[in-house]
C-alpha positions in Angstrom: 10.9 10.1 8.4 8.0 9.8 10.8 9.0 9.1 14.4 9.2 5.4 15.2 8.0 4.8 11.6 4.5 5.1 13.0 2.7 7.3 10.4 2.0 7.3 6.7 2.2 11.2 6.4 6.0 11.6 6.4 5.9 14.6 8.7 8.3 15.1 11.6 7.5 17.7 14.4 11.2 17.9 15.5 13.2 17.8 12.3 10.8 19.2 9.7 9.0 17.6 6.8 10.8 16.8 3.5 9.1 18.8 0.6 7.1 16.7 -1.8 8.6 17.6 -5.2 5.4 16.5 -6.9 3.0 18.5 -4.7 4.9 20.9 -2.4 1.7 21.9 -0.4 1.0 18.2 0.3 2.6 15.6 2.7 5.2 13.4 1.1 3.9 10.2 2.6 5.6 8.1 5.2 7.2 6.8 7.1 10.0 6.6 4.5 9.5 10.2 3.3 13.1 11.1 3.0 13.9 8.2 0.7 10.9 8.9 -1.5 11.6 12.7 -1.7 15.3 12.1 -2.5 14.3 9.9 -5.5 11.5 12.2 -6.7 13.7 15.3 -6.4 16.4 13.5 -8.6 19.0 13.7 -5.8 19.5 9.9 -6.1 18.6 7.2 -8.6 16.9 4.9 -6.1 16.5 4.6 -2.3 15.6 2.0 0.2 12.7 2.3 2.7 10.9 0.1 5.2 7.2 -0.9 4.8 5.2 -2.4 7.7 1.8 -0.8 7.1 2.5 1.2 3.9 5.7 3.2 4.4 7.1 2.6 1.0 3.8 2.3 -1.0 2.3 5.5 0.4 5.3 7.9 -0.2 5.8 6.4 -3.6 2.1 7.2 -4.5 2.3 10.7 -3.0 5.6 11.6 -4.7 4.8 10.1 -8.1 7.4 7.4 -8.2 7.6 3.6 -8.2 7.7 1.8 -4.9 7.7 -1.9 -4.0 6.7 -3.7 -0.8 8.3 -7.1 -1.5 6.8 -10.4 -0.3 7.2 -10.6 3.4 10.4 -12.3 4.4 11.8 -12.3 0.8 14.3 -9.5 1.5 16.4 -9.6 4.6 15.5 -7.2 7.5 18.7 -8.0 9.3 19.9 -4.9 11.3 16.5 -3.2 10.8 15.0 -2.0 14.1 11.7 -3.9 14.2 8.4 -2.3 14.4 6.4 -5.5 13.9 8.3 -8.5 12.6 5.1 -10.1 11.3 4.8 -7.3 8.7 8.1 -5.5 8.4 9.7 -5.5 4.9 12.5 -3.6 3.2 11.4 -2.1 -0.1 12.7 0.5 -2.6 11.9 3.4 -4.8 12.9 4.6 -8.3 11.6 7.2 -10.8 11.6 4.8 -13.8 11.0 1.1 -14.4 14.4 0.5 -15.9 16.3 1.6 -12.8 13.7 0.0 -10.6 14.2 -3.4 -12.3 18.0 -3.1 -12.1 17.7 -2.6 -8.3 15.2 -5.4 -8.0 17.5 -7.8 -9.9 20.1 -7.2 -7.2 17.9 -7.3 -4.1 15.4 -10.1 -5.0 16.3 -13.8 -4.8 17.3 -15.4 -8.1 14.3 -17.0 -9.9 14.0 -20.8 -9.9 13.6 -20.5 -13.7 13.8 -17.6 -16.2 10.5 -18.3 -17.9 8.4 -15.2 -18.3 4.7 -15.9 -17.7 1.8 -13.9 -19.0 -0.9 -13.1 -16.4 -3.9 -15.3 -17.1 -6.2 -13.2 -14.9 -6.4 -9.6 -13.8 -8.7 -8.9 -10.9 -9.7 -5.2 -10.8 -12.4 -5.1 -8.0 -14.7 -2.1 -8.4 -15.4 -1.9 -4.7 -11.8 -1.1 -4.0 -11.9 1.8 -6.3 -15.2 3.0 -4.8 -13.2 3.5 -1.6 -11.8 6.6 -3.3 -15.3 8.1 -3.0 -15.2 9.1 -6.6 -14.1 7.5 -9.9 -13.3 11.0 -11.4 -9.5 10.3 -11.6 -10.6 7.4 -14.0 -8.0 5.0 -12.7 -10.6 2.2 -12.6 -11.5 2.8 -16.3 -7.8 3.3 -17.3 -6.8 0.0 -15.7 -9.6 -2.0 -17.3 -8.9 -0.5 -20.7 -5.1 -1.1 -20.4 -5.4 -4.7 -19.3 -7.9 -5.6 -21.9 -5.8 -3.9 -24.6 -2.5 -5.5 -23.5 -3.6 -8.9 -22.3 -7.0 -9.6 -23.9 -10.1 -10.7 -22.1 -8.5 -11.4 -18.7 -10.3 -8.9 -16.5 -12.4 -10.0 -13.5 -14.3 -7.1 -11.8 -15.7 -9.1 -8.9 -16.0 -7.2 -5.6 -13.1 -8.1 -3.3 -15.1 -7.5 -0.1 -17.7 -10.0 -1.1 -15.0 -12.5 -2.0 -13.3 -12.1 1.3 -16.5 -12.3 3.3 -17.3 -15.6 1.5 -13.9 -17.2 1.8 -12.5 -16.1 5.2 -14.7 -17.8 7.8 -13.4 -16.0 10.9 -14.3 -12.6 9.4 -17.9 -13.3 10.6 -16.8 -12.8 14.2 -15.9 -9.1 13.5 -17.9 -8.0 10.4 -20.9 -6.6 12.3 -18.7 -4.0 13.9 -17.8 -2.6 10.5 -21.0 -2.8 8.6 -22.2 0.8 9.3 -20.1 3.6 7.9 -21.0 7.0 6.4 -17.7 7.1 4.4 -17.1 4.9 1.3 -15.9 1.6 2.8 -15.8 -2.1 2.2 -16.6 -3.7 5.6 -14.7 -6.9 5.0 -11.5 -4.9 4.1 -12.1 -2.8 7.2 -11.9 -6.0 9.3 -8.7 -7.0 7.5 -7.2 -3.6 8.4 -8.4 -3.9 12.0 -6.9 -7.4 12.5 -3.6 -6.3 11.0 -3.5 -3.2 13.2 -4.2 -5.3 16.3 -1.4 -7.8 15.5 1.0 -5.0 14.6 0.2 -3.2 17.9 0.9 -6.3 19.9 4.4 -6.7 18.4 5.1 -3.0 18.6 4.2 -3.1 22.3 6.5 -6.2 22.9 9.4 -4.4 21.0 9.1 -0.9 22.4 6.8 -0.5 25.4 9.5 -0.7 28.0 11.7 1.9 26.2 8.8 4.3 25.8 7.7 4.0 29.4 11.3 4.4 30.7 12.5 7.2 28.4 9.2 9.0 27.9 10.3 10.5 24.6 8.8 13.8 23.4 6.8 12.4 20.5 5.1 14.7 18.0 1.3 15.1 17.7 -0.5 12.1 16.1 2.5 9.8 16.7 2.3 10.3 20.5 -1.3 9.2 20.6 -0.7 6.2 18.3 2.3 5.0 20.2 0.6 5.2 23.7 -2.6 3.6 22.3 -0.5 0.7 21.1 1.4 0.2 24.4 -1.6 0.4 26.7 -4.1 -1.5 24.5 -5.2 -5.0 25.4 -4.2 -7.6 22.8 -7.7 -8.9 22.1 -8.6 -12.4 20.7 -5.2 -13.2 19.3 -6.1 -16.7 18.3 -8.9 -15.4 16.1 -6.6 -12.7 14.6 -4.0 -15.3 13.6 -6.7 -17.6 12.2 -8.1 -14.8 10.1 -4.6 -13.9 8.9 -4.0 -17.5 7.7 -7.5 -17.7 6.1 -7.0 -14.4 4.3 -3.7 -15.4 2.8 -5.2 -18.7 1.6 -8.2 -17.0 0.1 -6.1 -14.4 -1.7 -3.8 -17.1 -3.0 -6.8 -18.9 -4.4 -7.9 -15.7 -6.1 -4.7 -14.7 -7.8 -3.2 -18.2 -8.1 0.4 -18.4 -9.6 -0.3 -16.3 -12.6 -2.9 -13.7 -11.6 -2.7 -10.0 -10.6 -4.8 -8.0 -8.3 -5.0 -4.3 -9.2 -6.1 -1.8 -6.6 -5.7 1.9 -5.7 -2.5 2.5 -3.7 -4.1 5.2 -1.5 -7.7 6.4 -1.3 -7.1 9.8 -2.9 -4.9 12.8 -3.2 -2.1 13.3 -0.7 -3.4 15.3 2.3 -2.4 18.9 2.7 0.5 19.8 5.1 -0.3 20.4 8.7 -3.8 19.0 8.6 -5.4 18.2 12.0 -5.0 14.6 13.0 -8.7 14.3 13.5 -9.5 15.4 10.0 -7.2 12.7 8.6 -8.8 9.8 10.5 -11.3 8.8 7.9 -8.6 9.0 5.1 -6.3 6.9 7.2 -9.0 4.3 7.8 -9.7 4.0 4.1 -6.0 3.9 3.3 -5.3 1.0 5.6 -8.3 -1.0 4.2 -6.3 -0.9 0.9 -2.8 -1.2 2.3 -3.7 -4.2 4.6 -4.5 -6.4 1.6 -0.9 -7.0 0.8 0.1 -6.3 4.4 -1.9 -9.0 6.1 -1.4 -11.6 3.3 2.4 -11.0 3.0 1.9 -10.5 -0.8 4.1 -8.2 -2.9 2.7 -4.9 -4.1 4.1 -2.3 -6.6 2.8 1.3 -6.6 2.9 2.7 -10.2 2.7 6.4 -11.0 0.3 7.4 -13.7 1.1 11.1 -13.7 0.0 14.4 -12.2 -3.6 15.6 -12.5 -5.0 18.8 -11.1 -1.6 19.4 -9.3 -1.6 16.0 -7.5 0.0 12.7 -8.3 -2.2 9.7 -9.3 -1.1 6.1 -8.9 -2.4 2.5 -9.0 -1.0 -0.7 -7.5 -0.5 -4.2 -8.8 -0.4 -7.1 -6.2 0.8 -10.7 -6.8 1.0 -13.8 -4.6 3.7 -14.2 -2.0 7.1 -14.9 -3.7 5.9 -13.8 -7.2 7.8 -10.5 -7.0 9.7 -11.0 -10.3 6.5 -12.0 -12.0 4.9 -8.8 -10.7 7.7 -6.6 -12.0 7.6 -8.3 -15.5 3.8 -7.7 -15.7 4.3 -4.0 -14.7 7.0 -3.6 -17.4 4.7 -5.1 -20.0 1.7 -3.1 -19.0 3.2 0.3 -18.1 3.4 1.7 -21.7 -0.3 0.9 -22.3 -1.2 2.4 -18.9 0.5 5.7 -19.8 -1.2 5.7 -23.2 -4.7 5.0 -21.7 -4.1 7.6 -19.0 -3.2 10.3 -21.5 -6.3 9.4 -23.6 -8.7 9.4 -20.6 -7.4 12.6 -19.1 -7.3 14.4 -22.4 -10.9 13.3 -23.2 -12.2 14.5 -19.8 -10.5 17.9 -20.2 -12.0 18.4 -23.6 -15.5 17.6 -22.4 -15.3 20.2 -19.6 
């Protein structure tokens, strides 16, 4: 795994990087890279991982397997060394939904009732898929076709960035700093990512600054800069950060309600190649966290779902549900997955034949 769980690449300068079975020339994703690789390589049926900023969802996407970040606080983190208690979760990986569901039935709290609900609304925001920079992998089209086919006219394609800007009042204090960007971005989601990063840094500093300053560990490139940036940075307007976090969770709860699903990309593109310079990855990281922070800052549950391998790299999508709706999320995934695979095969076959 990445040192101090402080990366989403899955590389380790001291002990080596686990080989991504799905794309050997690409990073496996982190920080829970070992767990994801063990599952993808069929060494184990399932594995646990921790997810603070994306450390289960990212390796799941990069290794072409299922990975869940559960609702924050739903699964015990007892005996887990904290990175940031406000966001730390324990999640899990599996190659197939059957195994994944069996593990989930053990680890998730028992439901208050066993009634299986149908999703009454699917929000598939186009602006989140535009963060990819291209719609050529067709995940946006595949999702829309699959949801319409399986659940009927339940699709809402509103832009999430616009919704967040209109329903999170405190975002106005930060949005001007993120309105100009050459890369594909959604300014409101960039703010969400920034606020989560600042809150996470503050807790990381409280947890680990003394040890880092005393021991002076030989941290690898990329990790070293990130860790020291966290422990020397000022906390910033914490009252505003906490207010925005509360407002964002309320706004997202109003959007998905009890029986809605938000569908987004798990990551903003193909897994980066091994040993890429940290500077070259900064734009990719920024776009990744604008997606990952949606569930991260709200505390919602998110499941990364593999669609297959295209042009030698894995492709995935994510489903997000309200806090505490983890079993509902899994039941929707089980109901939708077959149609997703059918529509993926149809879309990719069609695009190949048109070349």
